[in-house]
Short mmCIF file of the C-alpha atoms (twelve columns), coordinates in Angstrom:
data_MODEL
# 
_entry.id   MODEL 
# 
loop_
_atom_site.group_PDB 
_atom_site.id 
_atom_site.type_symbol 
_atom_site.label_atom_id 
_atom_site.label_alt_id 
_atom_site.label_comp_id 
_atom_site.label_asym_id 
_atom_site.label_seq_id 
_atom_site.Cartn_x 
_atom_site.Cartn_y 
_atom_site.Cartn_z 
_atom_site.pdbx_PDB_model_num 
ATOM 1   C CA . GLN A 1   -45.041 134.436 57.423 1 
ATOM 2   C CA . VAL A 2   -48.123 133.504 59.712 1 
ATOM 3   C CA . GLN A 3   -47.077 131.178 62.494 1 
ATOM 4   C CA . LEU A 4   -50.170 129.841 64.139 1 
ATOM 5   C CA . VAL A 5   -50.245 127.987 67.385 1 
ATOM 6   C CA . GLU A 6   -52.980 125.623 68.792 1 
ATOM 7   C CA . SER A 7   -54.035 124.576 72.193 1 
ATOM 8   C CA . GLY A 8   -56.910 123.061 73.858 1 
ATOM 9   C CA . GLY A 9   -56.696 119.605 73.039 1 
ATOM 10  C CA . ASP A 10  -57.313 116.786 75.186 1 
ATOM 11  C CA . TRP A 11  -58.574 113.492 76.289 1 
ATOM 12  C CA . VAL A 12  -62.405 113.584 77.001 1 
ATOM 13  C CA . ARG A 13  -65.103 111.216 77.774 1 
ATOM 14  C CA . PRO A 14  -68.192 110.881 74.997 1 
ATOM 15  C CA . GLY A 15  -70.792 113.711 75.761 1 
ATOM 16  C CA . GLY A 16  -67.765 116.082 77.256 1 
ATOM 17  C CA . SER A 17  -66.646 119.491 75.571 1 
ATOM 18  C CA . LEU A 18  -63.246 121.040 74.883 1 
ATOM 19  C CA . ARG A 19  -62.417 124.682 73.505 1 
ATOM 20  C CA . LEU A 20  -59.565 124.995 71.095 1 
ATOM 21  C CA . SER A 21  -57.943 127.859 70.251 1 
ATOM 22  C CA . CYS A 22  -55.793 129.163 67.741 1 
ATOM 23  C CA . ALA A 23  -53.487 132.326 67.906 1 
ATOM 24  C CA . ALA A 24  -51.614 133.867 64.631 1 
ATOM 25  C CA . SER A 25  -48.631 135.512 65.220 1 
ATOM 26  C CA . GLN A 26  -49.494 138.892 63.810 1 
ATOM 27  C CA . THR A 27  -52.296 140.788 62.607 1 
ATOM 28  C CA . ILE A 28  -54.901 138.417 59.938 1 
ATOM 29  C CA . TYR A 29  -56.940 140.505 57.973 1 
ATOM 30  C CA . SER A 30  -60.665 139.652 58.687 1 
ATOM 31  C CA . GLY A 31  -61.870 139.430 55.245 1 
ATOM 32  C CA . TYR A 32  -59.645 135.959 55.326 1 
ATOM 33  C CA . ALA A 33  -60.661 133.261 56.506 1 
ATOM 34  C CA . MET A 34  -59.969 131.625 59.263 1 
ATOM 35  C CA . GLY A 35  -60.835 127.970 60.489 1 
ATOM 36  C CA . TRP A 36  -60.400 124.631 61.703 1 
ATOM 37  C CA . TYR A 37  -59.449 121.178 59.892 1 
ATOM 38  C CA . ARG A 38  -59.167 117.700 61.537 1 
ATOM 39  C CA . GLN A 39  -57.379 114.252 60.084 1 
ATOM 40  C CA . ALA A 40  -58.541 111.346 61.863 1 
ATOM 41  C CA . PRO A 41  -56.304 108.117 62.249 1 
ATOM 42  C CA . GLY A 42  -56.025 106.711 58.140 1 
ATOM 43  C CA . ARG A 43  -58.255 109.365 56.830 1 
ATOM 44  C CA . GLU A 44  -57.993 112.485 54.942 1 
ATOM 45  C CA . ARG A 45  -57.657 115.973 56.549 1 
ATOM 46  C CA . GLY A 46  -61.162 117.497 56.126 1 
ATOM 47  C CA . LEU A 47  -62.940 120.708 57.173 1 
ATOM 48  C CA . VAL A 48  -64.615 121.150 60.408 1 
ATOM 49  C CA . ALA A 49  -65.264 124.880 60.575 1 
ATOM 50  C CA . THR A 50  -64.530 128.055 58.817 1 
ATOM 51  C CA . LEU A 51  -65.448 131.827 59.250 1 
ATOM 52  C CA . ARG A 52  -64.528 135.090 57.753 1 
ATOM 53  C CA . ALA A 53  -66.152 138.385 58.217 1 
ATOM 54  C CA . GLY A 54  -69.179 139.456 56.556 1 
ATOM 55  C CA . ARG A 55  -70.088 135.619 56.202 1 
ATOM 56  C CA . ASP A 56  -72.136 133.138 57.950 1 
ATOM 57  C CA . PRO A 57  -69.693 130.390 59.645 1 
ATOM 58  C CA . THR A 58  -69.434 126.990 57.769 1 
ATOM 59  C CA . TYR A 59  -69.700 123.839 59.247 1 
ATOM 60  C CA . ALA A 60  -68.980 120.135 58.441 1 
ATOM 61  C CA . GLY A 61  -72.270 118.087 58.583 1 
ATOM 62  C CA . SER A 62  -71.419 116.088 61.142 1 
ATOM 63  C CA . VAL A 63  -70.382 119.031 63.503 1 
ATOM 64  C CA . GLN A 64  -73.057 120.834 62.914 1 
ATOM 65  C CA . GLY A 65  -75.336 122.027 65.888 1 
ATOM 66  C CA . ARG A 66  -72.735 120.552 68.315 1 
ATOM 67  C CA . PHE A 67  -69.594 122.857 67.234 1 
ATOM 68  C CA . THR A 68  -69.122 126.713 67.326 1 
ATOM 69  C CA . ILE A 69  -66.147 128.249 65.452 1 
ATOM 70  C CA . SER A 70  -65.609 132.256 66.725 1 
ATOM 71  C CA . ARG A 71  -62.793 134.466 66.328 1 
ATOM 72  C CA . ASP A 72  -61.422 137.423 68.190 1 
ATOM 73  C CA . ASN A 73  -59.787 139.575 65.627 1 
ATOM 74  C CA . ALA A 74  -58.117 142.074 68.536 1 
ATOM 75  C CA . LYS A 75  -56.358 139.296 69.454 1 
ATOM 76  C CA . ASN A 76  -55.835 137.602 65.996 1 
ATOM 77  C CA . ALA A 77  -57.419 134.220 67.264 1 
ATOM 78  C CA . VAL A 78  -59.821 131.545 66.536 1 
ATOM 79  C CA . TYR A 79  -61.764 129.350 68.551 1 
ATOM 80  C CA . LEU A 80  -63.544 126.137 68.281 1 
ATOM 81  C CA . GLN A 81  -66.265 125.380 71.143 1 
ATOM 82  C CA . MET A 82  -66.810 121.246 70.685 1 
ATOM 83  C CA . ASN A 83  -69.764 120.025 72.613 1 
ATOM 84  C CA . ASN A 84  -71.162 116.678 73.259 1 
ATOM 85  C CA . LEU A 85  -68.075 115.135 71.778 1 
ATOM 86  C CA . LYS A 86  -68.381 112.001 70.332 1 
ATOM 87  C CA . PRO A 87  -65.306 109.016 69.336 1 
ATOM 88  C CA . GLU A 88  -65.379 109.694 65.690 1 
ATOM 89  C CA . ASP A 89  -64.347 113.284 66.507 1 
ATOM 90  C CA . THR A 90  -61.479 111.825 67.861 1 
ATOM 91  C CA . ALA A 91  -58.567 113.678 65.295 1 
ATOM 92  C CA . VAL A 92  -55.652 115.962 65.391 1 
ATOM 93  C CA . TYR A 93  -57.065 119.576 64.783 1 
ATOM 94  C CA . TYR A 94  -55.434 122.024 62.494 1 
ATOM 95  C CA . CYS A 95  -56.196 125.936 62.346 1 
ATOM 96  C CA . TYR A 96  -55.742 127.560 58.923 1 
ATOM 97  C CA . VAL A 97  -55.593 130.764 57.713 1 
ATOM 98  C CA . LYS A 98  -56.301 131.342 53.759 1 
ATOM 99  C CA . THR A 99  -54.785 134.667 52.847 1 
ATOM 100 C CA . ASP A 100 -54.724 135.885 49.044 1 
ATOM 101 C CA . ALA A 101 -51.266 134.414 48.544 1 
ATOM 102 C CA . ARG A 102 -51.758 131.139 50.324 1 
ATOM 103 C CA . GLU A 103 -52.524 129.186 53.154 1 
ATOM 104 C CA . TYR A 104 -51.062 128.623 56.773 1 
ATOM 105 C CA . TRP A 105 -51.254 125.675 58.627 1 
ATOM 106 C CA . GLY A 106 -50.526 125.129 62.748 1 
ATOM 107 C CA . GLN A 107 -48.974 121.926 63.730 1 
ATOM 108 C CA . GLY A 108 -52.292 120.793 65.458 1 
ATOM 109 C CA . THR A 109 -53.483 119.832 68.501 1 
ATOM 110 C CA . ARG A 110 -54.924 116.004 69.401 1 
ATOM 111 C CA . VAL A 111 -58.269 115.456 70.669 1 
ATOM 112 C CA . THR A 112 -59.075 112.392 71.555 1 
ATOM 113 C CA . VAL A 113 -62.862 111.243 72.961 1 
ATOM 114 C CA . SER A 114 -63.152 107.657 74.511 1 
ATOM 115 C CA . SER A 115 -64.639 106.046 77.798 1 
# 
């Protein structure tokens, strides 16, 4: 059973930056996808970014060029650097891991972008 713990969510003004972190409770095979989804109030959960060994990262079109996903396999962690944040980025951000058997999800970290 993999447990994922996110951190780094906060309130920030438009144009600001945040870095989200997600730590897994055990070693995650580098070939498994790790990444981030988000859910804004009243909306469905949607992909933000995902990363797996040997492949280019995948980003939602709305964050392309502003967000960067990275991974530290030695620390079993995945990160999301978010720059030039916009009010529409306001959401709860969830870390996930997709193994051969199932997906694992964290509890989420809230990001609020407003002036």
